[in-house]
Steps between C-alpha positions, in 0.01 A plus 500: 500500500627849419603738776237755392232237568635452853445867577140467377446223755668671799343843541668615822633373833281561803716674760307510825610464859360146513668392174842636601482311832421177309806547277738464797428136596694190385278444195443857382148594389439780250169647384431623147203644316468288186280480194154354563541252215843367601544149639727384782745348253523826304555699819774259612678523165473881495640545853786258434589676175470862616665468844737206428385289798353153556132489600378237745124562471240750379160561658247739348196688629249705302431820692146622438452870430348709776178692442562875487265797494546862393187702564209321337723297268584155626737250339777262601873465450636236266592149616872419511719197569758471777780240485683366805841384370714285731866468402732208563736528793802721433327717238366850552372798301621849582195711412617828655855502368659842497261667746 
């Protein structure tokens, strides 16, 4: 798969307090926002290619959009997919390099 395709699958890393605490354990866990149509195998291949690491497992969750209201107009945010990527021991991703 081409590298451009990998960046279509991985939209952005999710850098929250909870996700940074999970990245410090023996089997580091990283969270990414990914394309809704991507499979676990595609996510694994994209992470391994882009960050040059070995992935142990990938778990995904579809986050449902919250209902929002502005005045009388009511709608909802779009659904999105979150991927929990666990790396093999000894591998890590430096997401905040240079800060």
